[in-house]
PLY file of the C-alpha trace (Angstrom):
ply
format ascii 1.0
element vertex 301
property float x
property float y
property float z
element edge 300
property int vertex1
property int vertex2
end_header
0.19 0.29 -0.02
1.02 3.43 -0.69
2.63 5.28 2.26
0.92 7.87 4.09
1.42 11.40 5.27
0.51 12.48 8.38
-2.57 14.45 7.20
-3.36 11.92 4.41
-3.66 9.45 7.84
-5.49 11.74 9.30
-8.24 11.70 6.60
-8.08 8.01 5.29
-7.37 6.28 8.20
-8.69 8.41 10.83
-11.89 9.39 8.99
-11.21 13.31 8.48
-11.92 15.71 6.24
-9.65 18.33 4.28
-10.85 22.21 4.22
-13.57 23.08 1.17
-12.29 24.14 -1.79
-8.91 23.62 -0.76
-8.30 19.91 -2.68
-6.82 19.29 -5.63
-9.10 17.83 -7.70
-12.11 20.58 -6.77
-12.49 21.57 -10.00
-10.57 19.10 -12.15
-11.70 18.18 -15.24
-8.82 16.30 -17.09
-9.89 12.84 -18.50
-8.95 9.56 -16.97
-9.46 7.31 -13.47
-9.21 8.48 -9.97
-7.53 6.13 -7.95
-7.48 5.58 -4.32
-4.82 7.27 -2.78
-3.98 4.11 0.11
-4.07 1.33 -2.79
-4.35 2.35 -5.78
-7.77 0.65 -6.84
-9.44 2.52 -9.35
-12.79 4.35 -7.96
-14.11 6.75 -10.14
-14.08 7.99 -14.09
-13.88 11.39 -14.79
-16.82 11.00 -16.93
-18.76 11.03 -13.79
-17.19 13.86 -11.88
-19.46 16.99 -11.78
-19.42 20.54 -10.39
-21.24 20.07 -7.25
-20.08 23.74 -6.06
-19.64 22.23 -2.52
-16.11 22.32 -2.27
-15.30 19.28 -2.68
-15.02 16.52 -6.03
-18.30 15.18 -6.41
-18.93 11.87 -8.54
-22.61 10.21 -9.39
-21.16 7.21 -9.98
-18.46 4.74 -8.77
-16.83 2.16 -10.68
-18.70 -1.19 -9.91
-17.34 -2.67 -6.58
-15.14 -0.12 -5.89
-16.85 1.84 -2.61
-18.85 0.47 0.00
-21.35 2.29 1.78
-21.69 2.76 5.56
-23.44 4.78 8.05
-22.11 7.18 9.86
-22.21 6.45 14.29
-24.73 9.05 15.04
-26.87 7.93 11.64
-27.30 11.15 9.94
-24.95 10.64 7.20
-23.42 7.40 4.49
-19.54 7.36 4.92
-18.15 6.21 1.43
-14.59 3.54 1.55
-12.73 2.08 -0.32
-13.46 -1.20 -0.54
-10.11 -2.75 -1.01
-9.06 -1.58 1.78
-11.32 0.24 4.20
-9.90 4.03 3.13
-12.27 6.83 4.15
-13.13 8.81 0.85
-16.22 11.00 1.94
-20.29 10.75 1.67
-22.67 10.20 -0.26
-25.84 12.00 -0.78
-29.47 10.92 -2.19
-31.93 13.52 -3.28
-30.50 16.56 -4.33
-31.54 16.02 -8.27
-28.03 17.40 -9.35
-27.32 15.13 -12.28
-29.77 12.86 -13.52
-28.38 9.91 -11.35
-29.37 12.05 -8.63
-26.57 11.07 -5.97
-23.31 12.81 -5.16
-20.44 11.14 -4.15
-18.37 14.05 -2.16
-15.02 12.74 -1.94
-11.83 14.42 -0.25
-9.22 15.32 -2.63
-6.28 13.82 -0.26
-7.72 10.79 -0.41
-7.69 10.16 -4.36
-4.78 10.07 -6.77
-5.68 10.78 -10.63
-4.47 8.56 -13.47
-4.35 10.56 -17.24
-5.87 8.71 -20.29
-2.53 9.50 -21.60
-0.63 8.27 -18.67
-0.09 4.23 -18.92
-2.02 2.50 -16.35
-0.71 -0.84 -15.24
-3.05 -1.75 -12.90
-1.52 -3.50 -9.64
-1.32 -7.64 -9.68
-1.23 -8.12 -6.27
-3.43 -9.75 -3.74
-5.00 -9.06 -0.41
-5.70 -11.62 1.98
-7.03 -10.87 5.81
-6.53 -13.19 8.21
-6.94 -13.30 12.54
-5.47 -15.05 14.27
-5.09 -13.77 17.88
-3.29 -10.87 18.76
-2.41 -8.54 15.79
0.98 -7.65 17.00
2.46 -11.30 16.59
0.58 -12.25 13.22
1.69 -9.14 11.87
5.68 -9.89 12.87
5.27 -13.18 11.14
4.12 -12.38 8.05
5.73 -9.07 7.34
8.53 -11.28 6.86
7.75 -13.42 3.97
9.31 -13.06 0.88
6.47 -11.73 -1.79
4.94 -10.14 1.45
4.60 -6.49 0.01
2.42 -5.12 3.09
0.84 -5.87 6.21
-1.48 -4.05 8.24
-2.92 -4.15 11.24
-6.72 -3.69 12.08
-10.39 -5.00 12.81
-12.45 -6.66 10.48
-15.80 -7.97 10.93
-17.42 -5.11 12.55
-19.40 -1.89 12.04
-17.14 1.60 11.06
-18.60 3.05 14.41
-16.59 0.75 16.64
-13.48 0.03 14.52
-11.15 1.17 17.58
-8.67 -0.52 19.89
-10.87 -0.08 23.22
-13.86 -0.95 22.01
-13.04 -4.43 19.84
-10.79 -5.23 23.63
-14.35 -5.18 24.83
-15.45 -8.02 22.45
-18.42 -7.10 21.68
-18.24 -5.28 18.77
-18.09 -8.31 16.12
-14.56 -7.51 15.02
-11.23 -10.10 14.87
-7.65 -8.59 15.20
-6.60 -9.57 11.98
-3.51 -8.37 8.92
-4.44 -7.33 5.82
-2.13 -8.93 3.64
-1.29 -7.25 0.39
1.17 -9.83 -1.70
2.33 -10.68 -5.02
1.32 -13.99 -5.98
4.01 -14.14 -8.40
6.23 -14.79 -5.62
3.88 -16.27 -2.63
0.54 -17.80 -3.32
-2.62 -18.11 -0.61
-1.80 -21.61 0.28
1.11 -20.48 1.17
0.04 -17.90 3.25
-2.73 -20.44 4.66
0.58 -23.18 5.74
2.12 -20.23 7.94
-1.53 -19.41 8.91
-2.69 -22.50 10.54
1.22 -23.06 11.95
1.44 -19.83 13.61
-1.69 -20.26 15.64
-3.63 -23.11 17.62
-6.88 -22.91 15.44
-8.68 -25.45 17.48
-9.71 -22.76 20.38
-12.47 -21.13 20.10
-12.27 -17.59 20.46
-9.05 -17.77 22.39
-5.17 -17.52 21.42
-3.01 -18.73 24.80
-3.82 -15.98 27.70
-5.92 -13.96 25.00
-9.20 -14.43 25.48
-12.59 -13.15 23.64
-14.23 -12.99 20.18
-11.52 -10.38 18.62
-8.72 -13.05 18.76
-10.62 -15.94 17.23
-9.31 -17.82 13.87
-10.78 -16.45 10.98
-10.06 -16.22 7.28
-11.99 -13.16 5.51
-12.06 -14.60 2.17
-11.58 -12.16 -0.86
-13.15 -14.35 -3.37
-14.32 -17.78 -3.91
-11.43 -19.24 -4.60
-10.26 -18.05 -1.65
-13.12 -20.22 0.47
-12.30 -23.19 -1.61
-8.43 -23.11 -0.65
-8.95 -22.55 2.71
-12.13 -25.30 3.35
-8.99 -27.32 1.52
-6.42 -26.89 3.66
-8.92 -27.60 6.48
-9.87 -30.51 5.17
-6.30 -31.88 4.27
-5.30 -30.87 8.07
-7.88 -32.63 9.91
-7.59 -35.83 7.91
-4.03 -35.71 8.70
-4.94 -35.48 12.08
-2.60 -33.01 12.70
-4.62 -31.10 15.76
-5.73 -33.01 18.91
-9.08 -30.98 18.56
-11.05 -29.90 15.47
-10.40 -26.81 14.10
-12.90 -24.05 14.61
-11.15 -21.47 12.27
-14.52 -19.06 10.77
-14.84 -18.10 7.10
-16.29 -15.10 6.46
-16.28 -13.09 3.28
-14.58 -9.94 3.50
-16.14 -6.76 3.51
-14.59 -4.06 4.97
-10.63 -3.46 6.38
-10.47 -0.88 8.89
-6.74 -0.18 10.18
-5.77 0.32 13.64
-4.30 2.82 15.51
-0.99 4.12 14.70
0.66 2.70 17.57
0.50 -0.92 16.99
1.80 -0.82 13.73
5.77 -2.42 13.65
4.50 -3.03 17.46
7.05 -6.27 17.75
9.72 -4.80 15.65
9.62 -1.79 18.02
9.13 -2.83 21.24
10.39 -6.77 21.49
11.65 -6.34 24.75
8.32 -5.77 26.28
7.51 -8.65 28.39
4.25 -9.63 26.29
6.88 -9.75 22.91
8.88 -11.54 25.08
6.97 -14.46 26.57
4.13 -14.78 23.50
5.55 -12.94 20.57
9.19 -13.67 19.86
8.36 -17.59 20.38
5.79 -17.91 17.62
8.07 -15.93 15.14
11.02 -17.83 15.75
8.92 -21.12 15.28
7.63 -19.98 12.19
11.23 -18.38 10.96
12.72 -21.82 11.39
9.76 -24.11 9.71
9.38 -21.44 6.62
13.42 -20.61 6.70
13.50 -20.79 2.43
9.96 -18.15 3.05
12.08 -15.75 4.95
13.33 -12.19 3.29
16.78 -11.67 3.52
0 1
1 2
2 3
3 4
4 5
5 6
6 7
7 8
8 9
9 10
10 11
11 12
12 13
13 14
14 15
15 16
16 17
17 18
18 19
19 20
20 21
21 22
22 23
23 24
24 25
25 26
26 27
27 28
28 29
29 30
30 31
31 32
32 33
33 34
34 35
35 36
36 37
37 38
38 39
39 40
40 41
41 42
42 43
43 44
44 45
45 46
46 47
47 48
48 49
49 50
50 51
51 52
52 53
53 54
54 55
55 56
56 57
57 58
58 59
59 60
60 61
61 62
62 63
63 64
64 65
65 66
66 67
67 68
68 69
69 70
70 71
71 72
72 73
73 74
74 75
75 76
76 77
77 78
78 79
79 80
80 81
81 82
82 83
83 84
84 85
85 86
86 87
87 88
88 89
89 90
90 91
91 92
92 93
93 94
94 95
95 96
96 97
97 98
98 99
99 100
100 101
101 102
102 103
103 104
104 105
105 106
106 107
107 108
108 109
109 110
110 111
111 112
112 113
113 114
114 115
115 116
116 117
117 118
118 119
119 120
120 121
121 122
122 123
123 124
124 125
125 126
126 127
127 128
128 129
129 130
130 131
131 132
132 133
133 134
134 135
135 136
136 137
137 138
138 139
139 140
140 141
141 142
142 143
143 144
144 145
145 146
146 147
147 148
148 149
149 150
150 151
151 152
152 153
153 154
154 155
155 156
156 157
157 158
158 159
159 160
160 161
161 162
162 163
163 164
164 165
165 166
166 167
167 168
168 169
169 170
170 171
171 172
172 173
173 174
174 175
175 176
176 177
177 178
178 179
179 180
180 181
181 182
182 183
183 184
184 185
185 186
186 187
187 188
188 189
189 190
190 191
191 192
192 193
193 194
194 195
195 196
196 197
197 198
198 199
199 200
200 201
201 202
202 203
203 204
204 205
205 206
206 207
207 208
208 209
209 210
210 211
211 212
212 213
213 214
214 215
215 216
216 217
217 218
218 219
219 220
220 221
221 222
222 223
223 224
224 225
225 226
226 227
227 228
228 229
229 230
230 231
231 232
232 233
233 234
234 235
235 236
236 237
237 238
238 239
239 240
240 241
241 242
242 243
243 244
244 245
245 246
246 247
247 248
248 249
249 250
250 251
251 252
252 253
253 254
254 255
255 256
256 257
257 258
258 259
259 260
260 261
261 262
262 263
263 264
264 265
265 266
266 267
267 268
268 269
269 270
270 271
271 272
272 273
273 274
274 275
275 276
276 277
277 278
278 279
279 280
280 281
281 282
282 283
283 284
284 285
285 286
286 287
287 288
288 289
289 290
290 291
291 292
292 293
293 294
294 295
295 296
296 297
297 298
298 299
299 300
């Protein structure tokens, strides 16, 4: 994923808003595509952009499947986010009759990058996997060391936007699981290999628990991005159970991926930055060392 500045993180990850009439694309009228600033997924076409005189770029349609809607916590507005990475875009409004489509996507310029028609656009071939295997400090440290893994972001999945924060998730009442959102190059590492590491790195037989970390937020879960990932996860579980690798039944949940909510910034690279803390020494380091030994050939130099 694209590295963000502090202000970009404020808008895209913390759901902030840029000042009206200040954004780069407010009156932008070139022909091309508008992409997500964070993951570069195409979101809007220039043909669907119009001047709503609201101070922010406005679109009356989106590229199919690219944008997801959520009701704000106050129930008054509908937020729009990138369907791929969950990055905050702005809000959507209907019933204003500004265009025949009768819809206005009001988007922060800072959430977008523009790809002109005269530029060569090569969509990324990278894919995504979203996995929960207990505390994301540990899981992040394990996967970020694998060859072919482009980026690993800790965060929350399975619940709603209004409670996607660490304190709420730790209550165990939000529906969220602590997860890592993995961007990977399938030419270097495939999803089945990621699943092998996933099942070796935690206990998939304990329901809503990993060691002393208890609660549904620590459940073993695969948030599948497509039907193929569902089939491959079921296939992997069937093979593990047939081989009796574990003494108890596997309880790993398989759910369809909807939206990923990035965790607060202080969680990123937690093990790398706080490796001497007791939790990291007692819980995280043994798991990281185990995976490094089992999958030595997959480790980055």
